[in-house]
Z-matrix of the N, CA and C atoms (Angstrom, degrees):
N
C 1 1.456
C 2 1.529 1 108.87
N 3 1.299 2 115.42 1 137.20
C 4 1.458 3 121.90 2 179.98
C 5 1.535 4 110.17 3 -90.42
N 6 1.321 5 115.59 4 157.85
C 7 1.454 6 120.97 5 179.64
C 8 1.521 7 111.76 6 -59.27
N 9 1.341 8 117.15 7 -40.65
C 10 1.452 9 119.12 8 179.95
C 11 1.533 10 111.16 9 -63.03
N 12 1.327 11 116.69 10 -32.92
C 13 1.478 12 119.74 11 175.46
C 14 1.527 13 110.27 12 -61.06
N 15 1.326 14 116.30 13 -43.58
C 16 1.467 15 120.69 14 179.51
C 17 1.516 16 111.97 15 -59.75
N 18 1.339 17 115.65 16 -47.47
C 19 1.467 18 118.76 17 -178.88
C 20 1.519 19 111.39 18 -66.09
N 21 1.318 20 117.02 19 -37.46
C 22 1.469 21 119.31 20 179.06
C 23 1.525 22 110.91 21 -68.40
N 24 1.324 23 118.04 22 -40.41
C 25 1.471 24 121.24 23 177.31
C 26 1.525 25 109.89 24 -61.40
N 27 1.316 26 117.36 25 -46.95
C 28 1.457 27 121.06 26 -179.86
C 29 1.523 28 112.00 27 -65.21
N 30 1.318 29 116.81 28 -42.20
C 31 1.456 30 120.81 29 178.71
C 32 1.535 31 110.57 30 -61.27
N 33 1.322 32 115.65 31 -45.79
C 34 1.472 33 120.20 32 179.13
C 35 1.524 34 111.60 33 -64.51
N 36 1.330 35 117.30 34 -37.25
C 37 1.473 36 120.88 35 178.54
C 38 1.524 37 110.47 36 -64.25
N 39 1.325 38 116.67 37 -40.17
C 40 1.462 39 119.79 38 178.03
C 41 1.524 40 111.23 39 -66.47
N 42 1.337 41 117.13 40 -37.95
C 43 1.462 42 119.98 41 175.93
C 44 1.527 43 110.52 42 -64.56
N 45 1.317 44 116.86 43 -42.54
C 46 1.467 45 120.40 44 178.40
C 47 1.517 46 111.69 45 -60.54
N 48 1.322 47 115.66 46 -39.47
C 49 1.458 48 121.10 47 179.21
C 50 1.526 49 110.80 48 -62.15
N 51 1.338 50 115.62 49 -26.48
C 52 1.474 51 120.29 50 178.32
C 53 1.525 52 110.36 51 -98.88
N 54 1.339 53 115.93 52 34.46
C 55 1.465 54 123.49 53 177.86
C 56 1.533 55 113.46 54 56.65
N 57 1.333 56 115.80 55 38.05
C 58 1.454 57 120.15 56 176.24
C 59 1.505 58 115.48 57 82.08
N 60 1.329 59 116.75 58 0.99
C 61 1.472 60 119.74 59 178.84
C 62 1.527 61 108.74 60 -67.54
N 63 1.322 62 116.09 61 126.60
C 64 1.463 63 121.18 62 -178.16
C 65 1.514 64 111.17 63 -65.23
N 66 1.321 65 115.36 64 143.23
C 67 1.452 66 122.01 65 175.64
C 68 1.526 67 106.68 66 -114.44
N 69 1.306 68 117.19 67 121.13
C 70 1.457 69 120.60 68 -178.06
C 71 1.519 70 110.66 69 -70.99
N 72 1.326 71 114.85 70 157.68
C 73 1.469 72 119.03 71 175.05
C 74 1.514 73 110.87 72 -59.75
N 75 1.335 74 116.07 73 -36.39
C 76 1.456 75 120.93 74 179.41
C 77 1.531 76 111.37 75 -63.28
N 78 1.331 77 116.58 76 -46.76
C 79 1.452 78 120.46 77 179.81
C 80 1.531 79 112.09 78 -66.01
N 81 1.338 80 115.92 79 -42.41
C 82 1.464 81 118.99 80 -179.47
C 83 1.515 82 111.18 81 -65.77
N 84 1.317 83 116.58 82 -44.31
C 85 1.464 84 119.07 83 -179.63
C 86 1.525 85 111.33 84 -63.91
N 87 1.344 86 116.13 85 -37.85
C 88 1.471 87 119.58 86 178.36
C 89 1.514 88 110.43 87 -63.94
N 90 1.339 89 116.73 88 -41.53
C 91 1.476 90 119.46 89 -179.56
C 92 1.527 91 111.59 90 -66.98
N 93 1.317 92 116.84 91 -26.33
C 94 1.474 93 121.06 92 179.33
C 95 1.526 94 112.70 93 -90.00
N 96 1.341 95 116.37 94 -10.95
C 97 1.457 96 120.41 95 179.63
C 98 1.520 97 113.78 96 75.73
N 99 1.351 98 116.26 97 30.57
C 100 1.456 99 121.50 98 179.31
C 101 1.522 100 108.71 99 -127.66
N 102 1.320 101 116.13 100 168.01
C 103 1.462 102 118.57 101 178.36
C 104 1.519 103 110.36 102 -73.86
N 105 1.333 104 114.70 103 153.33
C 106 1.453 105 119.53 104 178.78
C 107 1.525 106 110.12 105 -62.37
N 108 1.305 107 117.63 106 -37.30
C 109 1.472 108 122.28 107 179.82
C 110 1.526 109 110.69 108 -62.17
N 111 1.306 110 117.15 109 -42.00
C 112 1.462 111 121.04 110 178.59
C 113 1.525 112 110.65 111 -62.63
N 114 1.323 113 116.39 112 -47.67
C 115 1.467 114 119.95 113 -179.91
C 116 1.531 115 110.97 114 -62.88
N 117 1.319 116 115.88 115 -42.27
C 118 1.457 117 120.54 116 178.69
C 119 1.532 118 110.41 117 -60.89
N 120 1.319 119 116.84 118 -43.70
C 121 1.472 120 120.65 119 178.55
C 122 1.518 121 111.28 120 -62.01
N 123 1.334 122 118.00 121 -38.35
C 124 1.463 123 120.74 122 177.40
C 125 1.524 124 110.87 123 -64.97
N 126 1.356 125 116.17 124 -45.45
C 127 1.469 126 120.47 125 -177.82
C 128 1.531 127 112.30 126 -65.69
N 129 1.317 128 115.70 127 -31.39
C 130 1.473 129 119.72 128 -178.73
C 131 1.527 130 112.91 129 -92.41
N 132 1.319 131 116.47 130 -4.25
C 133 1.460 132 119.78 131 178.01
C 134 1.520 133 114.31 132 80.89
N 135 1.333 134 117.11 133 12.01
C 136 1.477 135 120.32 134 179.04
C 137 1.525 136 111.39 135 -78.39
N 138 1.309 137 116.73 136 -24.99
C 139 1.462 138 122.68 137 175.10
C 140 1.513 139 107.57 138 -130.45
N 141 1.311 140 116.10 139 143.79
C 142 1.454 141 120.15 140 -174.56
C 143 1.522 142 110.84 141 -131.48
N 144 1.323 143 116.23 142 90.74
C 145 1.465 144 118.96 143 179.58
C 146 1.534 145 110.02 144 -64.62
N 147 1.313 146 116.65 145 117.12
C 148 1.449 147 121.27 146 -175.15
C 149 1.520 148 112.75 147 -62.59
N 150 1.316 149 116.91 148 -33.19
C 151 1.455 150 120.05 149 -178.61
C 152 1.523 151 111.32 150 -62.08
N 153 1.323 152 117.66 151 -35.05
C 154 1.469 153 121.26 152 -179.09
C 155 1.519 154 110.90 153 -60.48
N 156 1.311 155 116.87 154 -44.99
C 157 1.461 156 120.23 155 179.78
C 158 1.515 157 111.80 156 -64.06
N 159 1.315 158 116.52 157 -41.16
C 160 1.464 159 121.06 158 179.79
C 161 1.533 160 110.61 159 -65.32
N 162 1.317 161 117.01 160 -44.91
C 163 1.473 162 120.97 161 179.23
C 164 1.522 163 109.78 162 -59.66
N 165 1.322 164 117.01 163 -45.38
C 166 1.471 165 120.19 164 -178.35
C 167 1.528 166 110.68 165 -65.37
N 168 1.316 167 117.29 166 -38.90
C 169 1.478 168 119.47 167 177.71
C 170 1.529 169 110.57 168 -64.57
N 171 1.336 170 116.29 169 -40.02
C 172 1.461 171 119.99 170 179.74
C 173 1.530 172 109.62 171 -65.51
N 174 1.325 173 118.20 172 -44.88
C 175 1.469 174 121.13 173 179.01
C 176 1.520 175 109.87 174 -63.13
N 177 1.321 176 117.41 175 -35.85
C 178 1.454 177 121.59 176 178.79
C 179 1.521 178 114.04 177 -63.79
N 180 1.305 179 117.32 178 -19.64
C 181 1.468 180 122.00 179 178.85
C 182 1.531 181 112.08 180 -83.54
N 183 1.340 182 116.68 181 -12.54
C 184 1.456 183 121.00 182 -176.51
C 185 1.532 184 111.76 183 -92.15
N 186 1.317 185 115.34 184 156.01
C 187 1.463 186 121.37 185 172.29
C 188 1.534 187 108.39 186 -73.06
N 189 1.312 188 117.27 187 157.11
C 190 1.468 189 121.87 188 -175.78
C 191 1.527 190 113.70 189 -52.81
N 192 1.326 191 116.73 190 -48.21
C 193 1.466 192 119.31 191 -178.13
C 194 1.519 193 111.83 192 -65.43
N 195 1.312 194 117.31 193 -30.69
C 196 1.470 195 120.86 194 178.65
C 197 1.538 196 109.94 195 -73.81
N 198 1.314 197 117.37 196 -35.05
C 199 1.468 198 120.85 197 176.99
C 200 1.531 199 109.37 198 -60.67
N 201 1.325 200 115.89 199 -45.59
C 202 1.464 201 120.32 200 179.09
C 203 1.518 202 110.73 201 -60.96
N 204 1.331 203 117.48 202 -44.64
C 205 1.454 204 121.36 203 -179.92
C 206 1.538 205 110.91 204 -61.53
N 207 1.313 206 116.77 205 -43.92
C 208 1.467 207 121.01 206 -179.00
C 209 1.521 208 111.07 207 -65.63
N 210 1.322 209 116.91 208 -45.41
C 211 1.463 210 120.56 209 -179.44
C 212 1.530 211 110.80 210 -63.79
N 213 1.306 212 117.43 211 -40.33
C 214 1.480 213 119.70 212 176.85
C 215 1.519 214 110.81 213 -63.60
N 216 1.319 215 116.84 214 -39.34
C 217 1.463 216 121.02 215 178.56
C 218 1.535 217 110.04 216 -64.67
N 219 1.322 218 117.25 217 -41.46
C 220 1.469 219 121.67 218 178.07
C 221 1.529 220 109.53 219 -63.66
N 222 1.326 221 117.29 220 -42.55
C 223 1.462 222 120.08 221 178.92
C 224 1.516 223 112.33 222 -62.11
N 225 1.319 224 117.59 223 -34.97
C 226 1.459 225 120.34 224 177.50
C 227 1.533 226 110.46 225 -67.60
N 228 1.330 227 117.42 226 -35.85
C 229 1.454 228 121.00 227 179.94
C 230 1.532 229 111.44 228 -65.25
N 231 1.332 230 117.46 229 -37.79
C 232 1.466 231 120.19 230 -177.78
C 233 1.514 232 110.95 231 -68.54
N 234 1.329 233 117.75 232 -24.24
C 235 1.465 234 121.49 233 -179.71
C 236 1.519 235 112.51 234 -83.79
N 237 1.322 236 117.70 235 -10.48
C 238 1.472 237 119.29 236 -177.25
C 239 1.508 238 112.05 237 -97.52
């Protein structure tokens, strides 16, 4: 799986969570705190942040309930 596949899967999942409402590259990049150009490059596979692949591989090693626990813990950290 390529990095751009990961970003597209995640982007689509977030849109699905919002009942299919499209999320622009501008809005998504703003919510992530990165430039729109950077996010666009990731989605198109022009840039490949190595950390993203490593994080996804690590999450893939966890059981489903542990993934949820870890992601919730990460979300709490971003709010502090």
